[in-house]
N, C-alpha and C positions, 0 to 999 in steps of 0.2 A: 648790744650787738654781741655776736659770738664770732670768734676767729681762732686760728691756731697756727702752730709752727709747721705742720706737715710732718711726715715721717722721715726722720733723718737723724744722723748723729748730731753732736753739738753744733748749733748755729750761733756764731758770735758776730754775725752781720745781719743786716736787714734782709728779709726774705720776701718771697712773692705771696705768701699767704697773709693777706691783710684785709682790713675792713675800712670802708669809706664812711666817714662820720657824716650823718645826715643833718646835724644841727649844731649850732654853736652852743657851747656850754663848758662845763668842767667835769672831767672824769673824777669821780669821788670814790669809786670802789672798783676792784677787779678781782674776779675769782679765776684762779689758774688750776687746771686739772691735768694730770699727766698719766699716761699709760705707756708701758713698754711695748715695742714691736717684737722683741724677743725677751725671754726671761733673763734678768741679770743675775750674776752670782754674788753681787754685793751692792751696797748703797752707792749712790752717785749724787753729789751736790749740784743743785740747779740754782743759778742766780739769775732770775728773769728781769727784763726791763721792758717797758713800753717804748716803742720807737715811732715817733711822729714824723711823717713826711721824709723818711730816710735821713734823719739827722738829729732831731731833738729827743734826748733820752730821759726817761724817768725810771730810775732803778727801783725795783720792788724788793724791799728788804723786810725781814731777813730772807735769805735763801732757804731752800728746803731740800730734804733728801728724798730722792726718787725710790723709795722702797716702803711698802709695796706699790701703792697707787695713791698719790696725794691729791687732795683738793684743798687749796690754800686761799684764804680770803685776805686781800689787802684793802683796808678801809682807811678813811681819814685822808685820802689823797686830794690834791688840788692841782690837776694837770689840765690847763685850758686847751680847748680844741675849737676849731672853726668848721663850719659846714664845708665839706669837700676835703678836709684833711684825711690822711690815711694813717691808720694805726696798725702796727705789727708787733707781734710778741718776739722779742729778741732774747736768746738764751746766752747770757754772759757766763759761760760755764768753763771751769778749768778743764784741762785735757782729760778726755774720757779715758778711763783706765781699762785694763784687760777684763775687768768685771762686766763691761758693757759690750756684748757681742754684736749688737745691732743698734737701732735707734730708738728714739722715744717720740711719742706723739703728744703734743700739748694742745689744749683748747683753753680759751679764756672768754669770760663774759665781762662786759663793761657796764657800769652804771654812770650815766651822764646826767648831771643836774643842769637845768637851764638857768 
């Protein structure tokens, strides 16, 4: 499935851009891709997590720097999900500095193993 964070500044809480899980299984890999809404004047550290059902977190480590446009693969995961669960991308990001004039858009793709 593919989902994203929407266009915004740092989101350190669950957001409305989420995907409904169609089957029970285990999330074994996630690819996260970022793009800037406006051009930054410097790098910005992003520390993403998967947020299940607005409460259960899986930190995706290590974080990555949003410059210029990253595509990061997190593999070897073991995050169980049930049919009907919701997964959102949560950006556990330090305070965005003056280098970030606008927001970022994140998309993610999940691999679920039955």
